[in-house]
C-alpha positions as CSV (number, residue, x, y, z in Angstrom):
1,M,0.0,0.0,0.0
2,V,0.9,3.7,-0.4
3,L,0.3,6.2,2.4
4,F,-0.3,9.8,1.5
5,G,-0.7,12.8,3.8
6,P,0.4,16.5,3.8
7,P,3.1,17.7,6.3
8,G,1.6,17.5,9.8
9,A,-1.1,14.9,8.9
10,G,0.4,12.3,11.2
11,K,1.4,10.1,8.3
12,G,4.6,8.9,10.0
13,T,2.8,8.0,13.2
14,Q,0.2,6.0,11.2
15,A,2.8,4.3,9.1
16,H,4.5,3.1,12.3
17,L,1.2,1.8,13.7
18,L,0.1,0.1,10.5
19,T,3.5,-1.5,10.0
20,E,3.0,-3.3,13.4
21,Q,-0.7,-4.0,13.0
22,L,-0.6,-5.4,9.5
23,E,2.9,-6.9,9.7
24,L,4.2,-4.9,6.8
25,C,7.6,-3.3,6.0
26,H,7.8,0.5,6.2
27,I,9.6,2.0,3.2
28,S,10.2,5.7,3.7
29,S,11.7,7.6,0.7
30,G,13.3,10.0,3.1
31,D,15.0,7.3,5.1
32,L,16.2,5.7,1.8
33,F,17.7,8.9,0.6
34,R,19.6,9.4,3.9
35,H,20.8,5.8,3.8
36,H,22.3,6.3,0.3
37,L,23.7,9.7,1.0
38,Q,25.4,8.6,4.3
39,R,26.9,5.5,2.7
40,E,27.9,7.3,-0.5
41,T,26.4,4.6,-2.7
42,P,26.4,5.1,-6.5
43,L,22.8,6.3,-6.3
44,G,23.6,8.5,-3.3
45,L,26.4,10.1,-5.1
46,R,24.2,10.8,-8.1
47,A,21.6,12.4,-5.8
48,S,24.2,14.5,-4.0
49,E,25.4,16.0,-7.3
50,Y,22.0,17.7,-7.7
51,M,21.4,18.4,-4.0
52,N,24.8,20.1,-3.6
53,R,23.9,22.5,-6.4
54,G,20.5,23.2,-4.8
55,L,18.7,21.4,-7.6
56,L,15.8,18.9,-7.4
57,V,16.9,15.3,-7.7
58,P,15.6,14.0,-11.0
59,D,12.8,11.5,-11.1
60,E,15.1,8.9,-12.6
61,V,17.3,8.9,-9.5
62,T,14.5,9.0,-7.0
63,I,12.7,6.2,-8.8
64,N,15.8,4.0,-8.9
65,I,16.4,4.6,-5.2
66,V,12.9,3.5,-4.2
67,L,12.4,0.7,-6.6
68,E,15.7,-0.9,-5.6
69,R,14.2,-1.3,-2.2
70,V,10.7,-2.2,-3.2
71,L,11.7,-4.9,-5.6
72,S,14.1,-6.5,-3.1
73,F,11.2,-7.8,-1.1
74,H,9.8,-11.3,-1.7
75,A,6.5,-11.1,-3.6
76,E,4.5,-12.3,-0.6
77,L,5.9,-9.7,1.8
78,G,3.7,-6.6,2.1
79,F,5.0,-3.1,2.4
80,I,3.9,0.5,3.2
81,L,5.3,3.2,0.9
82,D,5.7,6.6,2.6
83,G,6.8,9.7,0.6
84,F,6.7,8.0,-2.8
85,P,5.3,8.5,-5.5
86,R,5.2,12.3,-5.6
87,N,4.1,12.8,-9.1
88,P,2.3,10.9,-11.9
89,N,5.5,9.9,-13.6
90,Q,6.8,8.2,-10.4
91,A,3.4,6.6,-10.0
92,K,3.5,5.1,-13.5
93,S,7.0,3.8,-13.0
94,L,6.0,2.1,-9.7
95,E,3.0,0.6,-11.4
96,K,5.0,-0.7,-14.3
97,A,7.8,-2.1,-12.0
98,L,5.3,-3.9,-9.7
99,R,3.4,-5.3,-12.7
100,G,6.6,-6.7,-14.0
101,H,7.0,-8.7,-10.8
102,S,3.5,-10.0,-10.9
103,R,2.2,-7.9,-8.1
104,G,0.4,-4.6,-7.6
105,L,-0.8,-2.1,-5.0
106,D,-3.8,-3.2,-3.0
107,K,-4.7,0.2,-1.6
108,V,-3.6,3.9,-1.5
109,V,-4.6,5.7,1.7
110,H,-4.8,9.4,1.8
111,I,-5.0,11.1,5.2
112,D,-6.8,14.4,4.5
113,V,-6.4,17.3,7.0
114,S,-7.5,20.9,6.5
115,E,-4.9,23.7,6.0
116,E,-6.0,25.4,9.1
117,E,-5.4,22.3,11.2
118,L,-2.0,21.7,9.6
119,V,-0.9,25.3,10.4
120,R,-2.0,24.8,13.9
121,R,-0.1,21.6,14.3
122,L,3.1,22.5,12.6
123,G,3.1,26.2,13.5
124,G,3.4,25.2,17.1
125,R,6.0,22.5,16.7
126,Y,9.4,23.0,18.4
127,T,12.4,20.7,18.5
128,C,15.1,20.1,21.1
129,R,18.5,21.1,19.7
130,Q,20.2,18.4,21.6
131,C,18.1,15.2,21.3
132,Q,15.7,16.3,18.6
133,A,12.6,15.5,20.7
134,P,9.5,17.2,19.3
135,Y,7.3,19.5,21.4
136,S,4.0,21.2,20.7
137,V,3.5,24.8,21.8
138,A,0.2,26.6,21.3
139,L,0.2,29.2,18.5
140,G,0.9,32.7,19.8
141,V,2.9,31.4,22.7
142,E,6.6,31.9,22.5
143,A,8.8,29.0,23.6
144,V,11.4,31.4,24.9
145,D,13.7,29.9,27.6
146,A,11.9,26.6,27.2
147,H,14.0,23.5,27.6
148,C,13.6,19.8,26.8
149,R,12.1,17.7,29.6
150,S,14.4,14.8,28.7
151,C,17.8,16.3,28.3
152,G,17.5,20.0,29.2
153,G,18.4,21.1,25.7
154,E,17.1,24.3,24.2
155,L,13.9,24.2,22.2
156,Y,13.8,25.9,18.8
157,Q,11.5,26.2,15.9
158,R,12.7,25.0,12.5
159,P,12.4,27.6,9.7
160,D,10.1,25.4,7.8
161,D,7.7,25.1,10.8
162,V,6.8,28.8,11.1
163,P,3.2,29.4,9.9
164,E,4.2,31.2,6.6
165,A,6.5,28.3,5.7
166,V,3.9,25.7,6.6
167,M,1.4,27.3,4.2
168,R,4.0,27.2,1.4
169,R,4.8,23.5,2.2
170,V,1.1,22.6,2.2
171,Q,0.5,24.4,-1.1
172,V,3.4,22.6,-2.7
173,Y,2.0,19.3,-1.4
174,R,-1.5,20.0,-2.8
175,T,0.0,21.0,-6.2
176,E,2.2,18.0,-6.5
177,T,0.1,15.4,-5.0
178,M,-3.5,16.0,-6.3
179,P,-2.6,14.6,-9.7
180,V,-1.2,11.5,-8.1
181,L,-4.3,11.0,-6.0
182,D,-6.4,11.3,-9.2
183,F,-4.1,8.7,-10.8
184,Y,-5.0,6.2,-8.1
185,R,-8.6,7.3,-7.8
186,V,-9.5,6.3,-11.4
187,R,-7.9,2.9,-10.7
188,G,-10.2,2.3,-7.8
189,L,-7.3,2.1,-5.3
190,L,-7.7,5.4,-3.3
191,V,-9.3,5.7,0.1
192,D,-9.7,9.1,1.6
193,I,-9.5,9.2,5.4
194,P,-10.4,12.3,7.6
195,G,-7.2,13.0,9.5
196,E,-8.5,15.3,12.2
197,G,-9.0,13.6,15.6
198,S,-6.9,11.5,17.9
199,V,-4.2,9.2,16.6
200,E,-6.3,6.2,17.7
201,S,-9.4,7.5,15.9
202,V,-7.6,8.1,12.6
203,N,-5.9,4.7,12.9
204,G,-9.3,3.0,13.4
205,K,-10.7,4.7,10.3
206,I,-7.8,3.5,8.2
207,L,-8.1,-0.1,9.4
208,S,-11.9,-0.1,8.9
209,A,-11.4,1.2,5.3
210,L,-8.9,-1.5,4.6
211,R,-11.2,-4.2,5.9
212,R,-14.1,-2.9,3.8
213,N,-12.0,-3.0,0.7
């Protein structure tokens, strides 16, 4: 299955829960990139050539990085794809590769959250400089002189978590992802899940949708 969700939708949390509940492998495109970059693999070196120049990594490299991992699994082993595909070209490449290995996607889950809620969640997100633990602070409340309860490190807000940056991130997600959702919708694979509510509530909705389908 593929799991979609805008920044702040709780996609990572749900991917972790579903991995355990459904006994699937979690494939995060972000984790794969970090793996290849840190180990300076041939694919990692190709990706770094573009990233070091401030350029987007071409689809060809991204597709190869993800498909190398996806196609390494035994046909009977299930997986959750997180962060891929990001555009119709990547979706078509994934579909072709899976079809060539006599398998296909069973379901594409889209966690939908309003822009107002995403700004509320991410705009109040702070991180410990020392241990990287996440904290949530109500919008309008400054986390000045606040420190991590675990290690005592200083809390700070990442530049891409300020409300203005969050709105830009959400808009980019909507622009890039809507065509991919339509790609899977016409194939009858897409399930839209309301993402506002508790983690347990959203998780229950996803599991119910998967059982129905």
